[in-house]
Structures are given as structure tokens and as C-alpha cells.
C-alpha positions in Angstrom: -118.2 118.6 24.9 -121.9 119.7 24.5 -124.2 117.9 21.9 -127.0 119.8 20.2 -130.0 117.9 19.0 -133.0 119.1 17.1 -136.2 117.6 18.9 -139.1 119.6 17.6 -139.7 121.4 14.3 -142.0 124.2 13.0 -142.4 127.1 15.3 -142.8 130.6 14.0 -141.4 132.1 17.3 -140.9 129.6 20.0 -140.6 131.1 23.4 -141.3 130.8 27.1 -139.8 127.3 28.0 -140.9 125.9 31.3 -139.9 122.2 32.4 -142.7 120.8 34.4 -141.1 118.3 36.8 -144.2 116.2 37.7 -145.1 115.5 34.2 -141.4 115.5 32.9 -142.6 117.7 30.0 -141.5 121.0 28.5 -144.4 123.6 28.0 -143.6 126.4 25.7 -145.4 128.8 23.1 -145.2 129.8 19.6 -146.1 133.5 19.8 -147.0 134.2 16.3 -149.0 131.0 15.7 -151.1 131.7 19.0 -150.1 128.2 20.3 -149.3 126.6 23.6 -147.3 123.6 23.4 -146.3 120.4 25.5 -143.5 118.1 24.6 -142.7 115.0 26.4 -139.3 113.5 25.6 -140.0 110.0 26.9 -142.6 109.6 24.3 -141.5 112.2 21.9 -145.2 113.4 21.7 -145.9 117.1 20.9 -149.3 118.5 21.6 -150.5 121.9 20.9 -153.7 124.1 21.4 -154.6 127.5 19.9 -155.5 130.7 21.9 -157.5 133.6 20.7 -154.5 135.9 21.4 -150.8 135.3 21.2 -149.2 134.1 24.3 -145.6 134.7 25.4 -145.3 132.3 28.4 -147.2 129.4 30.0 -146.7 128.5 33.8 -148.6 125.8 35.7 -150.8 127.0 38.6 -149.7 125.4 41.9 -152.3 123.1 43.4 -154.5 123.1 40.3 -154.5 120.2 37.8 -154.3 121.3 34.2 -154.5 125.0 35.0 -151.9 127.4 33.7 -151.2 131.2 34.0 -150.5 132.5 30.3 -150.0 135.9 28.8 -152.4 136.9 26.1 -151.0 140.1 24.5 -151.9 142.7 27.2 -153.7 140.4 29.5 -152.8 137.6 32.1 -155.4 134.9 32.2 -155.9 131.4 33.9 -156.7 128.6 31.4 -157.6 125.0 31.7 -155.8 122.7 29.3 -155.3 118.9 29.6 -152.3 119.0 27.5 -153.5 116.5 25.1 -156.6 118.0 23.2 -156.9 121.1 21.5 -159.5 122.3 23.7 -158.7 125.3 26.0 -160.9 126.9 28.5 -160.3 130.5 30.0 -161.1 130.0 33.7 -160.4 133.7 34.7 -158.9 136.8 33.7 -156.3 137.8 36.2 -155.4 141.3 35.1 -154.3 143.7 32.3 -151.7 146.4 31.5 -153.4 149.9 31.4 -152.3 150.2 27.8 -153.7 147.7 25.3 -150.7 148.5 22.9 -148.3 147.1 25.5 -147.9 143.4 25.3 -146.4 140.9 27.8 -143.2 139.1 26.9 -141.1 136.8 29.2 -142.6 135.9 32.5 -141.4 133.6 35.4 -142.2 132.9 39.1 -139.9 133.5 42.0 -139.5 130.9 44.9 -142.8 132.2 46.3 -144.8 131.7 43.3 -145.0 135.4 42.6 -145.1 136.1 38.8 -142.7 138.6 37.4 -143.3 139.7 33.7 -142.1 142.4 31.4 -144.4 144.2 28.9 -143.4 146.6 26.1 -144.5 148.2 22.8 -142.6 146.6 20.1 -143.0 147.4 16.2 -143.8 143.9 14.4 -141.6 144.9 11.4 -138.4 145.9 13.3 -138.1 145.3 17.0 -135.0 147.4 17.1 -137.0 150.6 16.8 -138.9 149.9 19.9 -139.1 153.0 22.2 -138.4 152.8 26.1 -142.1 152.4 26.9 -142.0 149.1 28.6 -142.2 148.0 32.2 -141.3 145.2 34.3 -144.0 144.0 36.7 -144.8 141.5 39.3 -148.1 140.4 40.8 -149.2 141.4 44.3 -151.2 139.4 46.7 -154.3 141.0 45.2 -153.3 139.7 41.7 -152.7 143.6 40.8 -149.6 144.4 38.6 -146.9 146.4 40.5 -144.3 148.4 38.4 -140.8 147.4 39.3 -138.7 149.0 36.5 -139.6 151.0 33.7 -138.1 152.7 30.5 -137.7 149.3 29.0 -137.5 148.9 25.2 -137.7 145.1 24.8 -138.3 143.1 28.0 -136.9 139.6 28.0 -135.0 137.2 30.2 -135.5 136.7 34.0 -133.3 134.7 36.5 -133.6 134.7 40.1 -130.6 133.8 42.5 -132.2 134.0 45.9 -129.2 132.6 47.5 -127.4 135.9 46.9 -130.7 137.8 46.6 -130.2 139.0 43.0 -132.6 139.3 40.0 -130.9 139.2 36.5 -132.7 140.7 34.0 -132.3 141.5 30.2 -133.8 144.6 28.1 -132.6 143.1 24.7 -131.8 146.4 23.0 -129.4 147.4 25.7 -127.4 144.4 24.7 -126.5 143.4 28.2 -127.5 141.6 31.3 -128.4 143.7 34.4 -128.4 142.7 38.0 -130.8 143.9 40.8 -130.8 143.4 44.5 -133.8 141.2 45.2 -136.0 141.2 48.4 -138.3 138.2 47.5 -140.2 138.5 50.7 -141.4 141.9 49.7 -141.3 141.3 46.0 -139.1 144.4 45.3 -136.0 145.0 43.4 -133.4 147.9 43.6 -129.9 149.1 42.7 -129.8 148.1 39.1 -126.2 147.5 37.6 -124.7 146.3 34.6 -123.7 142.7 34.8 -122.6 141.5 31.3 -122.1 143.8 28.3 -122.2 142.4 24.9 -119.9 145.1 23.3 -117.1 144.4 25.7 -116.5 141.1 23.9 -117.7 142.1 20.6 -120.7 139.7 20.9 -123.2 140.2 18.1 -126.9 139.7 18.5 -129.4 140.5 21.2 -129.6 138.8 24.7 -133.2 137.1 24.9 -134.2 134.4 27.1 -132.2 133.4 30.2 -132.1 130.7 32.8 -129.8 130.0 35.8 -127.9 126.8 36.9 -127.2 125.3 40.5 -123.8 127.1 40.4 -125.4 130.5 39.9 -124.3 130.7 36.4 -126.4 132.3 33.7 -127.4 130.9 30.3 -128.5 133.4 27.8 -130.1 132.9 24.4 -128.7 135.4 21.7 -131.4 136.4 19.1 -129.7 137.0 15.8 -126.5 135.5 17.2 -127.0 131.6 16.6 -125.7 130.8 20.2 -126.3 130.4 23.9 -123.9 132.1 26.3 -122.8 130.7 29.6 -122.1 133.7 31.7 -120.5 133.8 35.3 -123.1 134.6 37.8 -120.7 135.5 40.4 -118.1 137.7 38.4 -119.2 140.3 36.3 -118.3 140.6 32.6 -117.1 137.0 32.5 -118.1 134.7 29.6 -117.5 130.8 30.6 -118.8 129.2 27.4 -120.6 129.3 24.1 -122.9 126.8 22.6 -123.5 127.3 18.9 -127.1 126.7 17.6 -127.6 126.0 13.8 -130.2 128.8 13.3 -130.0 132.6 14.0 -133.1 133.4 16.0 -132.2 131.9 19.3 -135.0 132.9 21.8 -135.0 131.3 25.1 -133.6 128.4 27.4 -134.7 126.2 30.1 -133.1 123.2 32.0 -135.1 119.9 31.9 -134.8 116.3 32.0 -134.9 113.9 34.9 -131.8 115.4 36.3 -132.4 118.8 35.0 -129.1 118.5 33.1 -130.7 119.0 29.5 -130.9 122.4 28.2 -134.0 123.1 26.0 -133.4 125.9 23.5 -136.3 127.6 21.6 -135.8 129.5 18.3 -137.7 131.5 15.7 -138.3 131.5 12.0 -139.8 134.9 11.4 -138.6 137.0 8.3 -138.2 140.7 9.0 -136.3 140.3 12.3 -132.9 141.4 10.8 -134.2 141.2 7.3 -132.6 137.8 6.6 -134.3 134.6 5.2 -135.0 131.8 7.4 -134.3 128.2 6.7 -136.5 125.3 8.2 -136.3 122.9 9.7 -133.3 124.4 11.7 -135.1 127.7 12.1 -138.1 127.6 14.5 -136.9 124.2 16.0 -136.6 123.5 19.7 -133.2 122.0 20.6 -131.9 119.7 23.3 -128.3 120.4 24.5 -126.6 117.7 26.6 -123.1 117.5 28.0 -122.8 121.0 29.3 -121.8 119.7 32.9 -124.6 121.9 34.3 -127.7 121.4 36.1 -130.7 123.6 36.4 -133.2 124.5 39.3 -136.8 123.3 39.4 -139.1 125.9 37.8 -141.7 127.4 40.4 -145.2 127.3 39.6 -147.6 130.3 39.9 -149.5 130.5 43.2 -152.9 132.2 42.5 -154.1 134.4 45.4 -157.8 134.5 46.0 
């Protein structure tokens, strides 16, 4: 049976968890506090630093010590951060979307180190009113954004299964997980199909962040749903398990730990999302789930082209 443990308190909107194997640490962000964070379970030390603009993900840069690619609203930048101090330096600006109202959200790298990230225009008072103005991008070898999918309302979770050549993707307001055919060499996707639809099983809430395990199954955070779903990655419309989280705004998930068998779960504590009051310390906390019987894959770092 899975065990859920609260390990970190105090985020406004925790998001973008990335487990760094070399340092055995969890990097993630607090979007509305403009913070990047690092948590090392072996020492239970949490460090953070503030950015000028709100980030939605943080991914280490391959081959560059203490450098990361982060989103800063409509921009992607490389920063230098030692993970210990509050000092952050912007090394370079990589690129920006062509509309400053469009903000980046979830982002991850495929096995070649190519970054995929969605951006959207979401009202801060009620995200459910977002219009289909968002785009899923990736970066080409010239570090230019390439449109991969459009008409997205709230861009969220990404998970790559390169064995089966599939990309799983979430537009939260569709309340489903979609599947694309993936050509990782070319960096292209095609043939979008619904994979898991919430209303078929009367599941409340909105799919948010997502990860994949070594069996190809998907783990999906459910915002306004107080749970994480384990979804079959090989058979459509199949729910395998549910893990209840003691707060409503469950935002994202990532496998970590020395054996990649610990599931880290970020959450939020923001009034206005669903018009319900939040209750720290459970809301806004980061949780560690053990005993799932699943293992994750090592997260891929970003490979910067120059």
C-alpha cells in the first residue's frame, strides 16, 4: 500500500518537479512566489532563490555545472545557481514567444535533450475561462521555438515513451490525456488521439502535471481533485490506481530517490482556483509517496545548442 508523507511546506503554487540523479535532489518551482527550489532528502535541506519573473519549470543544462534552463513567463533563459545561496545570475536569454501575454507552463526534455514546453494565456482569477490560444513548442538546433500543436487552453503535463514512439500530453481544460505519435529524431509529433478521458469514469478535477514509469504507465496529478491517478500507458481509457493526496490543488509529479521509486507530488494553495479556501500546511506542500511498486526513468537534462 502506498504511503503519503508531507516533506516540504509553504508553496503558493508548487510545480515543475525534476529529480536530479547526480545530486540526488529535487528541483522545482513556486510559480506565484517567483522562486526556484532545491530539496535534498538525505539532509532534508530546502534552499530557494527568487527570480525577477515567475518560473514554471527548471531543468539542469547538460555538461554545465549549476546552470539551468528556466521559464520566466514568456521567455526561456539560462541561469547560474549554486543551489545553496539566494544569488541567481542570468547567463543568457534563449528565446521568447511572439506574444508577451502568452506564458510558459510545463516543460520537459526528450532523450536527445530537446526541450518541449507549452505556453498559454490564462486568466489569473479563473483558469477555466482560458481560450484556445496556447501552443506546444519545442526548441530546434538553433534554439528557436517550433510550433508542434495549437489551439490549447491550459498547457500542462508531458510524458515521453520513446520505446513506443509516443508523446502523452495534457491540455487541462479538455479533462483528458492525449497521445501523439512521436519522431524523436526529427522532433515532431502527429496523429493526436484521446487516451484517457476523465468523464468516462466520472473523475472530477483537471489533469495537470504527469510522469511515466518504467512499465510505460502514466502518473497524473489531478488539480482540484486531491489525487494522483495511475493510468495504463498501453491500453487506452484504463485506470490502474488512485493515490489520495490530503489537499485539493495537486499540480505535478516526478519519480525520485536513489532507486527512482519515490513519487514526489507538488501542490498549490492559491485562493481563486475553484473559489475554495485553502488550508496550510497540507495545501502548498510537497509530498513523497512510497510503496507504489513503480519506478521512474531518469529525467533528461537540457542540451544547449551553440
